[in-house]
Steps between C-alpha positions, in 0.01 A plus 500: 500500500809716558344796316186470709712502817685814385171673417360410843819624662474833317135535606596435862779758481266756341230441763759523775630826355152648464412390854821652635432829321139502620595431863782757484253754363254425780773534762621826346148645477426400860827662613419813295145529640622463855762769453242729341274449802792587730574812297138614506488470879822697534353785294179533703583375846785391723730245330359152556844343538564721804248300706757254651719790617201690643374191683801289594473164669455524877406300808223587744612747766478417870186712539325275248604177671370626834175617341447155348551345842253736668240465223519120518373520860184658358459210258632706207780390267705778337814311392548405132372147460800385297754591771555245775581550868286810554239567769159357416184446705451170676201284412321621814566867414378450143186328627426783743530760224294289258211509747478881489611559139147528358354720775816714494469572128127569520531734799798700375369543146152596623643768730736642238225519239263678742483872404521653850695485827279243670684198638324234702644215704632204299353148531595308814753276323687805369498670839635180654773478236613858566504444876682167468766649272527847653861437605601366157343800325668737747839331447460520125408867520798585723735308271394678181501845660851459640675327209570546131236439234470126421666394175451148371736289289538620142646318200380577149742275317345166593227300331136578590455222756809617690414872529488583875164678504373579853182317596248750366199318644669526838552873449129545428405306813739698719357829373149381588614415855667840541190675363282312749734611778477864385119486487481356851745751646319786327164379631640485854662844475857365504604745229876499564522123470276506192736745328797280587333200339418714196868594469592132533260405221636769267867409557440131428332589170804711412702179503293381203506836324880490491494188278502488118258209441170607346303258718651657814403848381148379422451347845662800670242723330219266602593471868578873529122539511504370858698788657357753251146392587530459874668838553176666389335373819780589741519796737778755557693400188820710465512741206796326340280203406331722242828497309632157600284336235678710238853410608513223238496553126248225434497535123880484498493183711259331260687612188831377650335165572380485139858563385624225732240265352627574150862450603418174677326344199791600275745360754316168503489488121876552481637305794256238625404154384181635347350157447490457880390853580229535236278193478294558187524526207878486535476151649388374159746698290830372357767616745686693234222758452391533863746776586425727201128446562539614861710798394228603258236447773698714745546773236127497423420527872752785538352701211140466620593575863704806399210638296257433784728680745528805274125516433381433853701790637301738277149368569238594755547230761126474565421444134714189463315196372623141525353376171643796309840453660524127428379556143739789430811337648425140413809291436558335161282197429803270498628625839343230715750489786463857627207716605466868589171476690697547825619838366138612488437361849792696646401828332134453594590450867727806488232721340233416754748535788599851394136609493438347843813668641384837366165453674665394825713817496181708459338326798809550716519866398136562600548327835817700563313824421236416758761404758684830448202737469237326709241532226423385148574722200200722430540458126677245285533511124522190288852420384638315202651160561876501439478134398189492278468800270133417440403504870439758771475467877165636622449625858158505667453666839196420714408605856672195649745368241731560208501264201753472218454300181589489134266700280166344410592161631789480252665160510837443334529199272805375685472310824451140606532309824482685831408861421491797733191717485513812283228658714554593863297672772649666809255575780520793741637405840504143376637243742673199353209278605154656473 
């Protein structure tokens, strides 16, 4: 009996030793892989561990707090939902906006997608909303134009549920309201006020562009279509707007956000209670291997994201394909907690936006030429797109109009959601409403 006990004891000790060695090896390998991922990022891009210093914790500035208050009167909530004691719409204000939300989206999108300057009167409920809230919109415009750019709370070192992300749905709704206001003022010939609202729209979007979160960059690219689309229909647009759209390095903003994403996942793997942050499959794992698993997952995500960033910068933006991207940069089969589909979404939005901005600059240039010379160019040659190497802008002059489009109806593979037209016609002596 005693010998059997000693043998069992030795077996237990051996198993314990083997288990300890195995777990130590897993921990060491996970640590090694994470450090290798850090090193690889440092060699190709900005050091990932510099993200906290580049984007330190901050509170919303006073301009932001006032903007939230003014937007709430329009039925729009801009404040982060996980921060208490901020301005939010009342139930009555939310109800009033809810009644026009559908017609507002349909009208604004339809007008922005229309490939000419024509703007008709909005539905009665939208006209009533603009009239009812003319003071609130005017106050909001004056506030933004006379104060610093809004900057919302920022803290990257908290768990996902606590990140103070601005209300991005609210941002989209506010941009639609401002776009409606611009369309109405343009239709009525109130060009100065329309330009002021355009400037307001652009400055508010800058508040999102100055953030490192990939979701904020994605939404900023999406809602930038509102000012970039509506300016095509405006009159007497100053020349500097032809370059304003280029004042941001959009690819740099997206790549920085990708770096921040990588840093954040590594930070969570090293410092958070990963069993609370990541629900599955870590919720079913023994606690002792959860952390190395998450370190390996973060390293896998970092490697695939780094390679995607390097490759995407070399490719024709209009030739990008979602299926090819997700297949090429697919995460390891065992990496079930993370996904890089949002990386594709951000780059896809950026690619389409750059093409639309290029087209808007062409339209503004042609309108400026007419305004300066009093006539259309007698001859225009097709030009290569600076965004899509496989595309050319084709000009067609007729007795009463000038049309611009991509060659042979070329359609880039990138682009979902609200899309601005890549064909546009400008009519001679064309009033805003024909």
